[in-house]
DOZATOR-438471 format. One record per residue (C-alpha): residue number from 1; residue in three letters; x, y, z. Coordinates in pm, 1 decimal. Example, Ala and Ser with C-alpha at 12.3 -4.5 7.8 and 13.67 -1.06 7.14 Angstrom:
<recs>
seq,type,px,py,pz
1,ala,1230.0,-450.0,780.0
2,ser,1367.0,-106.0,714.0
</recs>
This chain:
<recs>
seq,type,px,py,pz
1,unk,22.6,24.4,0.8
2,unk,103.1,367.0,-106.6
3,unk,238.5,564.0,199.8
4,unk,134.0,909.6,301.7
5,unk,499.0,1084.3,308.3
6,unk,449.1,1358.9,653.0
7,unk,352.2,1717.5,579.2
8,unk,757.5,1852.2,628.5
9,unk,824.4,2210.5,667.6
10,unk,1014.1,2452.5,422.9
11,unk,1374.2,2467.4,572.5
12,unk,1728.6,2507.7,576.2
13,unk,1909.5,2181.8,629.5
14,unk,2296.0,2365.7,581.9
15,unk,2513.1,2431.6,399.0
16,unk,2669.5,2132.2,183.0
17,unk,2945.5,2364.6,103.1
18,unk,3176.5,2609.7,-74.2
19,unk,3463.0,2578.8,-311.1
20,unk,3643.8,2829.5,-521.0
21,unk,3979.7,2855.4,-745.3
22,unk,4117.6,3131.6,-895.7
23,unk,4332.3,2797.8,-1131.7
24,unk,4369.4,2904.4,-1489.2
25,unk,4382.0,2524.1,-1516.6
26,unk,4075.2,2358.2,-1361.8
27,unk,3794.6,2215.8,-1541.4
28,unk,3618.8,2122.7,-1245.9
29,unk,3607.6,2243.4,-914.8
30,unk,3382.1,2055.0,-626.6
31,unk,3245.5,2063.8,-271.3
32,unk,3256.6,1717.6,-75.4
33,unk,2940.5,1646.9,218.7
34,unk,2992.1,1646.6,540.7
35,unk,2983.6,1413.6,848.9
36,unk,2552.7,1360.8,777.0
37,unk,2554.7,1329.3,443.7
38,unk,2206.3,1480.2,233.4
39,unk,1959.3,1332.1,290.4
40,unk,1655.1,1132.1,39.5
41,unk,1399.3,1428.0,-88.0
42,unk,1573.2,1693.1,23.6
43,unk,1640.2,1918.8,-262.7
44,unk,2003.0,2073.9,-286.0
45,unk,2077.0,2340.9,-477.7
46,unk,2384.5,2423.0,-635.1
47,unk,2515.8,2810.4,-794.4
48,unk,2847.6,2871.0,-1011.9
49,unk,3006.2,3117.2,-1115.5
50,unk,3335.2,3169.0,-1304.7
51,unk,3501.7,3496.3,-1426.8
52,unk,3507.5,3506.4,-1726.4
53,unk,3392.7,3214.4,-2074.6
54,unk,3722.3,3223.4,-2283.3
55,unk,3612.6,3273.5,-2609.2
56,unk,3251.2,3287.2,-2592.0
57,unk,3213.7,2938.7,-2583.5
58,unk,3110.7,2609.8,-2419.4
59,unk,2928.1,2582.4,-2043.5
60,unk,2862.4,2441.2,-1718.5
61,unk,2786.2,2078.5,-1631.0
62,unk,2722.0,1937.6,-1271.1
63,unk,2693.4,1565.2,-1145.6
64,unk,2746.2,1403.2,-836.2
65,unk,2913.5,1090.4,-633.2
66,unk,2590.7,905.6,-660.0
67,unk,2376.9,981.2,-1031.1
68,unk,2149.5,1176.0,-928.8
69,unk,1923.6,1416.3,-1167.6
70,unk,2039.0,1820.5,-1175.5
71,unk,1794.9,2050.4,-1382.9
72,unk,1960.3,2356.8,-1508.4
73,unk,1689.9,2652.8,-1328.3
74,unk,1929.1,2976.1,-1429.0
75,unk,2178.9,2990.5,-1658.6
76,unk,2375.6,3371.6,-1775.7
77,unk,2658.1,3246.2,-1992.3
78,unk,2838.9,3387.2,-2246.4
79,unk,3182.2,3615.5,-2249.4
80,unk,3040.0,3919.1,-2135.0
81,unk,2921.6,3776.8,-1846.7
82,unk,3078.9,3502.8,-1782.0
83,unk,2955.3,3160.7,-1627.0
84,unk,2675.9,3242.4,-1422.7
85,unk,2449.0,2902.5,-1241.0
86,unk,2181.9,2779.6,-1064.3
87,unk,2172.2,2441.9,-1038.4
88,unk,1909.1,2210.4,-781.9
89,unk,1822.9,1854.7,-730.1
90,unk,1475.8,1688.1,-524.1
91,unk,1783.5,1404.8,-435.2
92,unk,1659.4,1040.7,-475.5
93,unk,1929.0,923.8,-342.0
94,unk,2079.4,1067.9,-7.7
95,unk,2436.7,1143.1,-53.4
96,unk,2655.8,1008.7,212.2
97,unk,2937.7,1173.2,406.7
98,unk,3252.9,1207.8,125.4
99,unk,3105.0,1263.2,-149.8
100,unk,3066.5,1549.3,-417.4
101,unk,2866.0,1726.9,-589.0
102,unk,3161.7,1871.4,-904.0
103,unk,3052.2,2138.7,-1179.9
104,unk,3262.6,2031.8,-1503.3
105,unk,3367.1,2407.8,-1739.2
106,unk,3555.2,2436.4,-2008.1
107,unk,3965.5,2468.2,-2016.2
108,unk,4124.5,2872.3,-2000.2
109,unk,3836.3,3063.2,-1763.0
110,unk,3954.6,3126.7,-1432.6
111,unk,3814.4,3260.4,-1088.1
112,unk,3568.0,3008.5,-999.6
113,unk,3339.2,3046.4,-679.2
114,unk,3025.8,2777.2,-612.1
115,unk,2871.3,2683.9,-333.9
116,unk,2553.6,2414.0,-252.3
117,unk,2273.8,2414.0,-14.4
118,unk,2023.1,2140.8,104.5
119,unk,1658.5,2242.2,236.6
120,unk,1361.0,1989.3,276.7
121,unk,1038.9,2014.5,237.6
122,unk,1019.9,2091.5,-112.8
123,unk,839.9,1907.6,-384.1
124,unk,910.4,1662.5,-615.4
125,unk,1201.3,1732.2,-891.0
126,unk,966.8,1775.1,-1187.5
127,unk,806.7,2016.6,-1036.2
128,unk,1076.1,2282.4,-1037.5
129,unk,1119.9,2514.0,-1012.6
130,unk,778.5,2672.4,-980.3
131,unk,872.8,2997.4,-1080.9
132,unk,1194.8,3182.0,-1198.3
133,unk,1381.3,3549.5,-1334.0
134,unk,1534.3,3409.2,-1582.8
135,unk,1708.1,3658.7,-1776.3
136,unk,1793.0,3828.3,-1379.1
137,unk,1889.8,4163.8,-1354.7
138,unk,2233.7,4269.1,-1416.5
139,unk,2406.9,4581.0,-1282.4
140,unk,2747.1,4796.5,-1188.5
141,unk,2646.9,4936.2,-774.3
142,unk,2620.8,4874.7,-426.3
143,unk,2354.1,4808.5,-545.4
144,unk,2174.7,4469.1,-677.1
145,unk,1879.6,4383.1,-663.0
146,unk,1598.6,4181.1,-887.6
147,unk,1252.2,4161.7,-891.6
148,unk,995.5,3892.7,-924.2
149,unk,585.2,3815.2,-895.1
150,unk,489.0,3411.6,-1007.7
151,unk,93.3,3582.5,-907.0
152,unk,-21.6,3440.8,-613.3
153,unk,206.6,3200.3,-349.3
154,unk,81.3,2981.3,-69.3
155,unk,337.5,2996.5,225.9
156,unk,472.8,2585.3,136.3
157,unk,740.4,2791.9,-142.9
158,unk,1050.3,2880.2,-105.6
159,unk,1192.2,3173.4,-211.6
160,unk,1624.8,3149.7,-325.5
161,unk,1843.7,3436.7,-401.9
162,unk,2162.1,3354.6,-594.1
163,unk,2389.3,3637.1,-700.6
164,unk,2676.0,3601.8,-883.4
165,unk,2922.2,3928.6,-796.4
166,unk,3309.6,4054.0,-927.2
167,unk,3404.7,4027.4,-525.5
168,unk,3731.5,3885.2,-341.8
169,unk,3619.9,3839.8,63.5
170,unk,3788.9,4145.0,180.5
171,unk,3448.8,4337.9,63.8
172,unk,3172.8,4395.7,328.1
173,unk,2792.5,4275.8,226.3
174,unk,2508.4,4364.5,354.8
175,unk,2138.8,4217.6,373.5
176,unk,1812.9,4327.2,260.3
177,unk,1646.8,4379.8,589.1
178,unk,1409.5,4651.5,373.5
179,unk,1172.0,4394.3,155.2
180,unk,995.5,4171.3,479.8
181,unk,650.5,4105.3,282.4
182,unk,595.0,3743.2,404.7
183,unk,943.3,3794.7,665.1
184,unk,1296.1,3860.2,676.1
185,unk,1531.0,3713.9,371.4
186,unk,1846.3,3486.7,582.4
187,unk,2155.6,3471.9,414.1
188,unk,2340.4,3172.3,289.1
189,unk,2706.4,3062.3,326.2
190,unk,2881.0,3252.9,111.6
191,unk,3195.5,3196.1,-187.7
192,unk,3373.7,3463.5,-205.5
193,unk,3727.4,3413.0,-407.0
194,unk,4048.9,3603.9,-236.4
195,unk,4186.8,3913.7,-315.6
196,unk,4353.3,3960.7,-658.9
197,unk,4307.9,4117.4,-966.9
198,unk,4007.3,3966.8,-1078.5
199,unk,3736.0,3782.5,-907.1
200,unk,3473.1,3566.2,-818.4
201,unk,3201.8,3519.5,-530.7
202,unk,2824.0,3378.0,-526.9
203,unk,2639.4,3511.2,-264.9
204,unk,2251.5,3428.1,-152.9
205,unk,1944.6,3436.8,46.3
206,unk,1640.1,3259.3,109.3
207,unk,1357.4,3320.1,238.9
208,unk,1003.9,3091.5,340.6
209,unk,690.4,3311.8,342.6
210,unk,483.5,3285.3,657.8
211,unk,172.3,3381.3,493.1
212,unk,16.0,3299.5,123.8
213,unk,118.9,3621.2,-154.4
214,unk,-41.6,3784.5,-431.5
215,unk,211.3,4029.0,-556.4
216,unk,573.8,4055.8,-641.3
217,unk,920.5,3959.5,-432.8
218,unk,1206.7,4139.6,-446.2
219,unk,1571.2,4157.5,-301.7
220,unk,1796.2,4403.9,-268.5
221,unk,2112.5,4380.6,-71.9
222,unk,2376.4,4563.2,24.7
223,unk,2746.4,4579.1,-154.1
224,unk,2986.3,4769.0,72.6
225,unk,3224.9,4858.5,-351.5
226,unk,3065.5,4854.2,-579.7
227,unk,3114.0,4564.1,-835.5
228,unk,2976.5,4420.2,-1149.1
229,unk,2682.7,4156.9,-1036.4
230,unk,2406.0,3905.1,-1171.5
231,unk,2132.6,3845.8,-965.9
232,unk,1796.1,3637.3,-1030.4
233,unk,1497.4,3505.7,-823.0
234,unk,1403.5,3147.0,-783.3
235,unk,1069.0,2970.6,-673.3
236,unk,1055.3,2621.0,-512.3
237,unk,688.2,2473.0,-455.5
238,unk,686.8,2260.1,-126.0
239,unk,481.3,1927.1,-52.3
240,unk,105.5,1955.6,-50.3
241,unk,-49.8,1830.0,194.0
242,unk,-151.2,1391.4,157.1
243,unk,124.7,1284.7,-31.3
244,unk,104.4,1024.6,-131.3
245,unk,449.4,853.4,-210.2
246,unk,531.8,471.9,-279.5
247,unk,899.5,412.7,-116.7
248,unk,1104.1,360.3,-395.1
249,unk,1228.2,181.0,-648.1
250,unk,836.0,165.5,-693.2
251,unk,579.1,455.3,-827.4
252,unk,524.3,796.8,-660.8
253,unk,231.6,921.5,-740.0
254,unk,174.7,1284.2,-641.8
255,unk,-100.6,1464.1,-531.1
256,unk,-112.0,1834.0,-707.5
257,unk,29.1,2062.7,-482.6
258,unk,-59.2,2391.3,-595.3
</recs>
């Protein structure tokens, strides 16, 4: 008989890891899964940035030790903007301590940064992401900002806001404390590059609204130094009430969450 999975509140489990490099010879960057692993059914989101894209061709790919399926949620990759991507996976096979999540990219680039975060309470990968600003916002200033209106949402959604910025670890960063409709934005662990002539960092924040929303959301943090930046907003839907699921490897049937 199918089992009724409990409705799990959406929440951050942990930062899985970050990694950066200013090498011009590597073609991959990885984070190692820490003690405790990443559980079956949880969402892992990876943000990856490369300072430039030599020749303006190629892209990045992602894989993990357990061969989970990954979805490219956002990509802004060209010779001007470099490589800026967000990947996600609702794990069908749990990641164990010591496993790796690896991003592979074209050779002869430089300055890379990646971060991975784990969340619980998210619906199946087939319905993700629910909404995304596929173009993203770009600029060069101390005030990155992006706004997305996906329409009416219930509280069972995760707002994820990644920022790709050409900044070293010495730059200051202030979280957005103004756009608090539905709750405050919470900073995730940054992946800042070392100081140098060329730098690349990834930052991110998330919000799980505590009420139904019918309007847009904005994320607008503040940088201590004016830098070139790319920002986007992504919405992941949570598990609906009464999700019916058969334990693997049998078929899975999910009731609609929206």
